[in-house]
GUKOLVO-945158 format. One record per residue (C-alpha): residue in one letter; x, y, z. Coordinates in steps of 0.25 Angstrom, whole numbers, plus 5000, padded with zeros to 4 digits. Layout:
BEGIN
AXYZ
...
This chain:
BEGIN
M553653965251
A554453915262
P553953795270
R553253825283
P554153795296
R553853675304
W553253755316
W552153815307
H551653665303
T551753635318
L550853755321
Q549853715310
S549753585317
S549553645330
K548353725325
A547753605319
E547753535332
V547053645339
L546053665329
L545753515330
A545753525345
V544653635344
D543853555334
L543853425343
Y543453505355
N542253575349
R541653445343
S540353405349
G540253295359
N541053245370
E542053155363
R543453185369
Q543553325363
L544353385375
E545453285374
A545553295359
F545553445361
I546653435372
V547553345363
H547453425351
M547653565358
N548853505365
L549453465351
G549053605346
W549853675357
T550953575356
K551153605341
L550953755344
L552053755354
Q552953675344
A552753775333
R553053885342
T554353815347
E554753785333
E554453925327
S555253985338
G556453885336
G556253805348
D556453645349
L555253555350
I556153435354
V556353395369
K557853395373
N558653325383
E559553375394
R560653385384
G559853465374
W559653355364
R558353325358
R557653205364
K557253085356
H555853035356
P555752885361
E554952855348
G555852935339
G556053075335
Y556253185345
L555453215358
Y554653345356
K554253435368
P552953405374
L551853515375
R552153545390
E553653575386
L553253665374
L552253745383
A553353765394
E554253825383
Q553153915377
F552353955389
I552653995404
D552153915415
S551054015419
D550554035404
P549053995404
R549153935390
R550153835395
N549353795407
N548153785399
I548853685389
I549453605401
F548053595407
F547553525395
L548753435395
G548353385409
L546853385406
R546953285395
N547453185405
Q546353215414
I545153195404
E544153085407
H543453065393
R542053035399
H542153175405
E542853255394
A541753345391
K541653385405
V543153415406
A543053495393
A541953585399
L542853605412
V544053655404
A543353725392
G544053855396
R545353795396
T545053725383
Q544753855376
A545953925382
L546853815376
V546353845362
I546354005364
N547753995370
Y548253915358
E547654015348
Q548254135355
T549654065356
L549554025342
V549354165337
E550354225347
W551454135342
F551154115327
G550254235324
H548754255320
D548954185306
E549054055314
A547754075323
L546653975324
G545554075327
S544954075313
E544853915313
L544253905327
R542753925329
F541953965342
P541153835345
L539653825347
F539153775360
V537953775369
S538153725383
S539153835388
I538253955385
T536853905390
E536353955403
D536653825410
A538053825406
I538653855419
E537953745427
A538253645415
V539753675416
K539753665432
I539053525430
V540153485420
R541253525429
T540653435440
Q540753315430
V542153335427
P542953215433
K543553255446
G544953215442
V544953305430
L544353425438
D545353405449
W546453405439
V545953535432
Q545753605445
D547153565450
F547753615437
D547053745439
A547553755453
S549053735448
L548953855440
E549553995444
P548454085450
G547654145439
L548154055427
S546953975428
A546054095426
D546854135413
Q546054125400
R547154065393
F547053945403
D545553935404
F544754015394
R543354055400
I542354145393
Y540854175396
L539854185385
I538754285386
P537754285374
H537754415366
T536354465363
G536654605359
P536554655344
K537554595335
S538454675326
E539354635315
A540554655325
D540054545334
A540954425337
A540454295342
M541054315355
S541554445363
F542354455376
I541854555386
R542254595400
E541354565412
D541254715415
D540554735402
L539454635405
T538054675407
E537354635420
E536554525413
Q537854475407
R538554465420
A537354385425
A537554285414
V538954265418
E538854275433
H539754155436
V540854225429
R541754305437
T542454375426
I542554365410
I543854435408
R544654415420
E545254545426
K546754555431
H546854575446
V547954635453
P548654525461
V548354535476
E549154455486
D548254335492
L547054375483
N546054255483
R546954175492
F546654115505
K547354105518
F547553965525
G546353965533
E545454015522
V545853895514
V545553795525
D544153855527
K543853855512
V544353715510
A543753655523
A542353715519
R542453635506
L542953495510
D542253385517
V543553345525
P544253425536
F545153535531
N545953625540
G547253695542
Y548053565543
M547453515530
H547753645523
T549153635527
Q549253485522
A548653525509
W549553635506
K550753545509
Y550153425502
F549853505489
A551153585491
A550353715489
R551353795497
P552753775503
Q552953725517
T553053825529
N554453885530
A554753845515
P555953925509
D554953985498
P553554005505
A553054055491
A553253925484
T551753895484
K550853835473
P550253975470
Q548953915464
F548653875479
C549553955488
V550254085489
Y551254135499
N551054275504
A552454325508
T551954455515
F551154375525
E551954245524
Q550754165522
Y550054075511
T548754105505
Y547954005496
T547254015483
P545753965480
A546353865471
W547053805484
V545653795490
E545053725478
Y546253635477
L546153585492
V544653565491
R544753485478
H545953395483
L545553375498
S544153335494
D544753205490
P544853125502
A546153045498
E546853175495
Y546353245508
A546953125515
L548253145508
V548353295511
R547953275526
A549053165528
W550153235520
R551553235526
P552753295520
S553453155520
V552253105512
P552353125497
H551153205490
G550153105486
A550652985494
T549652895501
V549552935516
I548652905528
A547853025533
P548153055548
V547053035558
S546953175564
T547253315558
P548253405565
A547853545569
A547853645558
I549253695553
P549353845548
A549553855533
């Protein structure tokens, strides 16, 4: 029998890392399970991408400008990091890629005394990370390599009790502000609709099944919201949808005009927010190009979109939330208020004494 190719052994190592990650995450207690899960899932994804690259005849070694393999300072060759492998296998807007990148950044944000609370905050993305791995594994290497038969549905209690919703809300308020801000800013940086994709953040809603059991019953079944009874709808009244329907894109759907943004943000801040401050904000955060810019559509689409028909900018709900979150910080509010084109973003400045009249957006 011919020996297995090297990529096959890399693939088995990848699967072992993922199984270990899931085992560590499902342990009882609060002893750094999330960090361990992220570390081993990153290793699992790295090895999966390495196996895919090797199996397809690609190169795992970083090359210099002349095409030569780069040496590692401590000996051997320098291997491509996870981010570079992701860029080679997935397009920028692929939810799987963004889900992995999210956890690469989250690991640096974790405060260990709050890790259990952070884990509750990102539970859907944690589940998506595993599901994406399994689906990608099968897509690339076939059903014979699947992990499904080796993974089990964990037993739990807190997330299916009547008080679960309030408990999750309380946990969210206890997440460190720095971590929560980072998560929200990461979400705001995504393309519209990507953060709602199940491959980025997996969300399910469980309803106890009390009907008669048949031999064909499974432990779980997925149903559409339209198929729910009135009683079941009441049980998940906080849910807008269970299976998200595709909507036909409509220009400026769910977006706000300049004045609407000002009103919404001003109502939620304890400091003045008017047209001038809004103009300062989009300039400071580079949400849209300057007036008369060569390409008026060169916006940050998660915050602002240019309507060429009416030659005006409209703003997203994410922009409102972003402004409220950042301008609630007195130091950041002062920086935005005093921003000038000659002042680099983030530099220390002194806020002016008076606020000029409102400037049209």
